[in-house]
C-alpha positions in Angstrom: -15.8 85.3 172.5 -18.4 87.2 170.6 -19.7 86.6 167.1 -22.5 87.9 164.9 -26.0 86.6 165.3 -26.8 87.0 161.6 -30.4 85.8 162.1 -31.0 88.9 164.2 -28.9 91.4 162.3 -30.4 93.8 159.7 -29.7 96.8 157.5 -32.6 99.2 157.0 -32.7 101.9 154.4 -35.3 104.6 154.4 -36.5 106.4 151.3 -38.7 109.5 151.8 -39.4 111.2 148.5 -40.9 114.2 150.5 -37.5 114.7 152.0 -35.3 114.2 148.9 -35.8 113.0 145.3 -35.2 109.3 144.7 -31.8 108.4 143.3 -32.0 104.6 143.2 -35.6 103.9 141.9 -36.3 102.5 138.5 -40.0 103.3 138.7 -42.3 105.8 140.4 -42.7 104.7 144.0 -46.3 104.0 144.8 -45.9 105.8 148.2 -43.6 108.6 149.3 -42.1 106.6 152.2 -40.6 103.1 152.6 -38.3 101.5 155.1 -36.7 98.4 153.6 -35.4 96.0 156.3 -33.0 93.4 154.9 -31.1 90.6 156.8 -27.4 90.9 156.9 -25.6 88.0 155.3 -21.9 88.9 155.8 -19.7 91.5 157.4 -16.3 92.5 156.0 -13.7 94.5 157.8 -10.6 95.8 155.9 -7.7 97.3 157.9 -4.9 99.2 156.1 -1.9 98.2 158.2 0.2 101.4 157.8 -2.6 103.7 159.0 -4.8 101.3 161.0 -7.7 102.7 159.1 -10.6 100.2 159.3 -13.4 100.1 156.8 -16.6 98.0 157.5 -19.0 96.7 154.9 -22.2 94.7 155.3 -23.9 92.5 152.7 -27.7 92.4 152.5 -29.8 89.4 151.5 -30.7 88.8 147.8 -34.1 90.1 146.9 -36.0 91.1 143.7 -36.9 94.5 142.3 -40.5 95.3 143.3 -43.2 97.8 143.7 -44.1 98.1 147.3 -47.8 98.1 148.5 -49.5 97.8 145.1 -52.6 95.8 144.5 -51.0 93.7 141.7 -48.0 93.6 139.4 -45.5 93.7 142.2 -42.5 92.6 140.2 -40.9 95.1 137.9 -40.2 94.3 134.3 -37.5 93.6 133.4 -36.9 92.1 136.9 -33.5 91.9 138.6 -31.8 90.3 141.5 -31.1 93.1 144.0 -28.3 92.9 146.5 -27.4 95.9 148.7 -24.0 96.6 150.2 -23.3 99.4 152.7 -20.3 100.9 154.4 -20.5 103.5 157.1 -21.2 106.3 154.6 -21.5 104.7 151.1 -23.6 102.2 149.3 -23.2 99.8 146.3 -26.4 98.3 144.8 -25.9 95.2 142.6 -28.7 94.6 140.2 -28.5 91.5 138.0 -30.7 91.1 134.9 -31.0 88.2 132.5 -27.9 89.3 130.7 -24.8 91.1 131.9 -24.7 94.7 130.8 -28.4 95.4 131.0 -29.7 98.4 132.7 -32.9 100.4 133.2 -33.8 104.1 133.3 -33.7 105.8 136.7 -36.8 107.5 138.0 -37.7 110.3 137.5 -37.3 110.3 133.7 -34.2 112.1 132.6 -32.1 111.0 135.6 -30.0 108.6 133.5 -29.5 104.9 133.4 -29.2 102.8 136.5 -26.1 100.5 136.1 -25.7 97.0 137.5 -23.3 98.5 140.1 -24.8 101.8 141.3 -22.8 103.4 144.0 -22.8 106.7 145.9 -23.0 108.4 149.3 -25.7 107.3 151.8 -26.5 111.0 152.6 -27.2 111.8 148.9 -29.5 108.8 148.2 -31.3 107.9 151.4 -33.3 109.6 154.1 -31.6 107.3 156.6 -29.7 104.0 156.9 -29.5 101.8 160.0 -27.0 99.0 160.3 -27.9 96.8 163.3 -25.3 94.1 163.9 -26.3 91.9 166.8 -23.5 90.0 168.6 -23.8 86.9 170.7 -21.5 84.6 172.6 -19.6 82.0 170.7 -16.9 79.3 171.1 -14.0 78.9 168.7 -13.9 75.3 167.6 -10.3 74.2 167.8 -10.2 70.8 166.1 -11.7 69.0 163.1 -13.5 66.7 165.5 -15.1 69.7 167.3 -16.4 71.1 164.1 -17.7 67.8 162.9 -19.5 67.2 166.2 -21.0 70.7 166.3 -22.3 70.2 162.7 -24.0 66.9 163.6 -25.5 68.5 166.7 -27.2 71.1 164.5 -25.2 73.9 166.3 -25.4 77.2 164.5 -21.9 78.0 163.0 -20.2 81.1 161.7 -16.9 81.3 159.9 -14.3 84.0 159.9 -11.8 84.1 157.0 -8.8 86.4 157.3 -6.9 87.4 154.2 -3.7 89.4 154.3 -1.2 91.0 152.0 1.5 93.6 152.7 -0.9 96.5 152.8 -4.2 95.1 154.1 -5.8 92.6 156.5 -9.4 91.6 155.6 -11.7 89.7 157.9 -14.8 88.2 156.4 -17.4 86.9 158.9 -20.4 84.9 157.6 -22.9 82.2 158.6 -22.0 78.6 157.5 -25.2 77.7 155.7 -24.0 74.4 154.3 -21.5 72.1 156.1 -20.4 68.6 155.1 -19.3 66.4 158.0 -17.7 62.9 158.2 -17.4 61.6 161.8 -15.5 58.5 160.7 -12.5 60.4 159.3 -13.1 63.7 161.1 -13.5 65.6 157.8 -15.7 68.7 157.4 -16.1 71.1 154.5 -18.0 74.4 154.2 -19.9 75.3 151.0 -21.6 78.6 151.6 -22.2 82.1 150.4 -22.5 84.6 149.0 -19.9 86.6 150.9 -18.2 89.9 150.3 -14.9 89.4 148.5 -12.5 92.4 148.6 -9.9 93.5 146.0 -6.8 94.0 148.2 -4.9 95.7 145.4 -7.1 98.8 145.2 -6.9 102.1 147.0 -8.9 102.5 150.3 -11.3 104.9 148.7 -12.1 102.4 146.0 -12.7 99.4 148.3 -16.5 99.6 148.3 -17.0 99.9 144.6 -14.5 97.0 143.9 -16.3 94.5 146.1 -17.5 91.2 144.5 -19.6 88.3 145.6 -18.2 84.9 146.1 -19.0 81.4 147.5 -16.5 79.8 149.8 -15.3 76.3 150.6 -12.6 75.1 153.1 -11.8 72.0 155.0 -8.7 73.1 156.9 -7.7 76.3 158.7 -4.9 77.3 156.3 -6.5 77.8 152.8 -9.8 78.5 151.1 -11.2 78.2 147.6 -13.6 80.8 146.4 -15.9 81.1 143.4 -16.2 84.7 142.4 -19.3 86.1 140.6 -18.1 87.6 137.3 -19.5 88.2 133.8 -19.4 84.8 132.1 -19.7 84.2 128.3 -22.3 81.6 127.4 -22.3 82.1 123.7 -20.9 84.5 121.1 -23.3 87.2 122.0 -24.4 86.8 125.6 -22.7 87.2 129.0 -24.4 86.4 132.3 -23.3 86.9 135.9 -22.2 83.6 137.3 -20.0 82.3 140.1 -17.4 81.0 137.8 -13.9 82.4 138.7 -12.2 79.9 141.0 -9.4 81.1 143.3 -7.3 79.3 145.9 -5.9 81.5 148.7 -3.7 81.1 151.7 -5.8 82.4 154.6 -6.8 81.8 158.2 -10.2 80.1 158.7 -11.9 80.0 162.0 -15.2 78.2 162.8 -17.3 79.5 165.7 -20.2 77.8 167.4 -23.0 80.1 168.5 -24.4 79.7 172.0 
């Protein structure tokens, strides 16, 4: 079978201000051109059963807001975690500041406020976007013992979690970054993320903008527990984004060893 080689898979977005005005910048870019290559951390495919329409989404690695190529003061103030998500034709940029609800002004001045969840069409905001998903051969690990032994052998592992309801089937594929293994009792348990977590109650056109981030843990094939990133109250006046919403779901989990 084939599986994703996440170490070799990247999304690259190109911003050329000579070609079109910036729509996602919070400062004046030091140069007119930048290609940002970001490693892919997860791929989500959602199929609407009645129409067989398939939507594909990729999650980029977490980075920080920055000025590229400057002599000093690289980090923007206030600084934010920046996580890009792309579909075939759309984007969702997640920016997380010290408090939930913060935002900054878009560049150029007068363009409005950049929200924590800026979304739009790729064609409007970027000169080009490449999504390069590299596949490699893999073996489905059938038993608890197989998974434990592969873990102890330092074999690279992916997981595929499939969630279904009456309307949709969602397949989440991601690398297993942390795995617990107990060879005495043949117990394993993942603890990994973030991954893309879909809202399978929304309409297909809203699927991208309703995506959330989550960490996942499972130790059997039939269920999973996820911690979803949501605004979380820490005192009477302040909310922060934190992985704090715990859900247990009936799913199908597969563990794949990369060759």
